[in-house]
C-alpha positions as CSV (number, residue, x, y, z in Angstrom):
1,M,-16.7,-41.5,11.7
2,N,-15.2,-39.4,14.5
3,S,-16.5,-35.9,15.2
4,E,-13.4,-34.3,13.7
5,S,-14.2,-35.8,10.3
6,D,-18.0,-35.1,10.6
7,P,-18.7,-31.9,8.6
8,H,-21.9,-31.5,10.7
9,Q,-19.7,-30.9,13.8
10,W,-17.3,-28.4,12.2
11,L,-19.4,-25.3,13.0
12,N,-19.6,-26.3,16.7
13,E,-16.0,-27.3,17.0
14,H,-14.2,-24.7,14.8
15,G,-16.8,-22.0,14.0
16,D,-15.8,-19.6,16.8
17,Y,-12.1,-19.9,15.9
18,L,-12.6,-19.5,12.2
19,Y,-14.9,-16.5,12.8
20,R,-12.4,-14.8,15.1
21,Y,-9.7,-15.4,12.4
22,A,-11.9,-13.9,9.7
23,M,-12.7,-10.9,11.9
24,S,-9.0,-10.3,12.7
25,R,-8.4,-9.9,8.9
26,L,-11.6,-8.3,7.7
27,H,-12.8,-6.2,10.6
28,N,-16.4,-6.6,9.5
29,E,-18.9,-8.9,11.2
30,D,-21.2,-9.6,8.2
31,L,-18.2,-10.3,5.9
32,A,-16.6,-12.6,8.5
33,S,-19.8,-14.5,8.8
34,D,-20.0,-14.9,5.1
35,M,-16.4,-16.0,4.8
36,L,-17.0,-18.6,7.6
37,Q,-20.1,-19.9,5.8
38,E,-18.3,-20.1,2.5
39,T,-15.3,-21.9,4.1
40,L,-17.5,-24.5,5.8
41,L,-19.4,-25.1,2.5
42,A,-16.2,-25.4,0.5
43,G,-14.8,-27.8,3.1
44,W,-17.9,-29.9,3.1
45,K,-17.9,-30.0,-0.8
46,G,-14.1,-30.8,-0.9
47,F,-13.8,-33.1,2.1
48,D,-13.0,-36.1,-0.2
49,R,-9.8,-34.2,-1.2
50,F,-8.7,-33.8,2.5
51,A,-5.5,-35.9,2.7
52,G,-5.4,-36.0,6.5
53,Q,-1.9,-34.5,6.6
54,S,-3.1,-31.7,8.9
55,T,-5.9,-31.3,11.4
56,I,-9.3,-30.4,10.1
57,R,-9.0,-26.9,11.7
58,T,-5.7,-26.2,9.9
59,W,-7.2,-27.4,6.7
60,L,-10.3,-25.2,7.2
61,V,-8.1,-22.2,8.1
62,G,-6.3,-22.7,4.8
63,I,-9.6,-22.6,2.9
64,L,-10.6,-19.5,4.9
65,K,-7.3,-17.8,4.0
66,H,-8.0,-18.4,0.3
67,K,-11.6,-17.2,0.6
68,I,-10.4,-13.9,2.2
69,I,-7.6,-13.4,-0.3
70,D,-10.1,-14.0,-3.2
71,H,-12.5,-11.5,-1.6
72,I,-9.8,-8.8,-1.2
73,R,-8.6,-9.3,-4.8
74,K,-12.2,-9.0,-6.1
75,E,-12.7,-5.9,-4.0
76,I,-9.5,-4.3,-5.3
77,R,-10.4,-5.0,-8.9
78,S,-13.8,-3.4,-8.5
79,R,-12.6,-0.2,-6.9
80,T,-12.9,3.0,-8.8
81,L,-9.9,5.4,-9.2
82,N,-11.5,7.7,-6.5
83,E,-11.7,5.0,-3.9
84,A,-8.2,3.7,-4.6
85,V,-6.6,7.1,-3.9
86,E,-9.0,8.5,-1.3
87,N,-6.5,7.9,1.5
88,D,-3.4,8.9,-0.5
89,P,-2.0,12.1,0.8
90,T,-1.0,13.1,-2.7
91,S,-4.5,13.0,-4.0
92,A,-5.0,16.7,-3.4
93,Y,-2.8,17.3,-6.5
94,F,-5.1,15.4,-8.9
95,N,-8.7,15.7,-10.2
96,D,-11.1,12.8,-10.2
97,N,-10.0,11.7,-13.6
98,G,-6.3,11.5,-12.5
99,S,-5.0,14.7,-14.2
100,W,-3.3,17.5,-12.3
101,S,-5.6,19.9,-10.3
102,E,-3.1,22.6,-11.1
103,A,-0.3,21.9,-13.6
104,P,3.3,22.2,-12.3
105,S,4.7,25.7,-12.9
106,A,7.3,25.9,-15.7
107,W,10.8,26.7,-14.5
108,K,11.9,30.1,-15.6
109,D,15.5,29.4,-14.7
110,N,17.8,27.0,-16.3
111,P,18.0,23.8,-14.1
112,E,21.8,23.6,-14.6
113,D,22.2,27.2,-13.3
114,L,20.0,26.3,-10.2
115,C,22.4,23.5,-9.4
116,Q,25.1,26.1,-9.0
117,S,23.1,28.4,-6.8
118,D,23.9,28.1,-3.1
119,Q,20.7,29.9,-2.2
120,F,18.7,27.3,-4.2
121,H,20.6,24.4,-2.5
122,S,19.7,26.0,0.9
123,V,16.0,26.1,0.1
124,L,16.1,22.6,-1.3
125,E,17.8,21.2,1.8
126,T,15.2,23.0,4.0
127,C,12.5,21.3,1.9
128,I,14.1,17.9,2.1
129,S,14.4,18.2,5.9
130,K,10.6,18.6,6.1
131,L,10.0,15.2,4.5
132,P,9.4,12.1,6.7
133,E,12.6,10.4,7.5
134,K,12.2,7.4,5.2
135,Q,11.3,9.7,2.3
136,Q,14.4,11.8,3.0
137,I,16.6,8.8,3.0
138,V,15.3,7.3,-0.3
139,F,15.2,10.6,-2.0
140,R,18.8,11.4,-1.1
141,M,20.0,8.0,-2.1
142,R,18.1,7.7,-5.4
143,D,17.8,11.2,-6.7
144,I,20.8,13.0,-5.2
145,T,23.5,10.4,-5.0
146,G,22.1,8.4,-7.9
147,E,22.1,4.9,-6.3
148,D,20.2,2.3,-8.3
149,T,16.9,0.9,-7.2
150,E,18.3,-2.5,-6.0
151,T,20.9,-0.8,-3.7
152,V,18.3,1.6,-2.2
153,C,15.8,-1.2,-1.6
154,K,18.5,-3.4,0.1
155,S,19.8,-0.6,2.2
156,C,16.3,0.5,3.4
157,D,14.9,-3.0,3.5
158,I,11.9,-2.1,1.3
159,T,10.4,-3.4,-2.0
160,S,10.9,-1.6,-5.2
161,T,7.1,-0.8,-5.2
162,H,7.4,0.8,-1.8
163,L,10.5,2.7,-3.0
164,H,8.6,4.2,-5.9
165,V,5.7,5.2,-3.7
166,L,8.1,6.9,-1.2
167,L,9.9,8.7,-4.1
168,H,6.6,9.8,-5.7
169,R,5.4,11.3,-2.4
170,A,8.7,12.9,-1.7
171,R,8.9,14.5,-5.1
172,L,5.3,15.9,-4.9
173,A,6.1,17.3,-1.4
174,L,9.3,18.8,-2.7
175,R,7.6,20.3,-5.7
176,K,5.0,22.0,-3.5
177,C,7.7,23.2,-1.0
178,L,10.0,24.6,-3.8
179,E,7.0,26.3,-5.6
180,W,6.2,28.0,-2.3
181,N,9.7,28.8,-1.1
182,W,11.6,29.3,-4.3
183,F,9.6,29.7,-7.4
184,G,6.7,31.5,-5.8
185,Q,9.1,34.2,-4.3
186,G,9.7,36.0,-7.6
187,T,13.3,36.3,-6.5
188,Q,14.8,33.5,-8.5
189,S,18.4,34.0,-9.6
């Protein structure tokens, strides 16, 4: 048995590499150590299934990748609503239970009449111009020109999930801007 196929030598020969790999993905020393230990244990237990079609290191990295993915999935499933949205810039609009902090104001004007108002269009354009560039693009394509999801995704090279996140954030920002600059003025026409 050469040293490559001797599980007792794996830590010496591959441990540092596997640890650095885990650190680059997890950014946590204790977690990286745990993943390394779980990987070596799984490799040792499953060595009889190693087909030899790759190097031991490549095989161990494959096991490590699966261990990291399983850990991340488990962590995501166990997160609470608060943890999941804590870094979301739109979270200020919602309570801890996911309902509106402050319900959107009811429009006093007829939306069809607003579409005819040059003044409203001017305020809307100003609000849209304040959005981040990617949000501006997807909002204009999807909500103003009426392009379908597939077309917008292909044009912007994004997934449909990313599109929906961008649209959600754009709409919330526009809501706030319009409430402040149009509806909050008391000079609606």
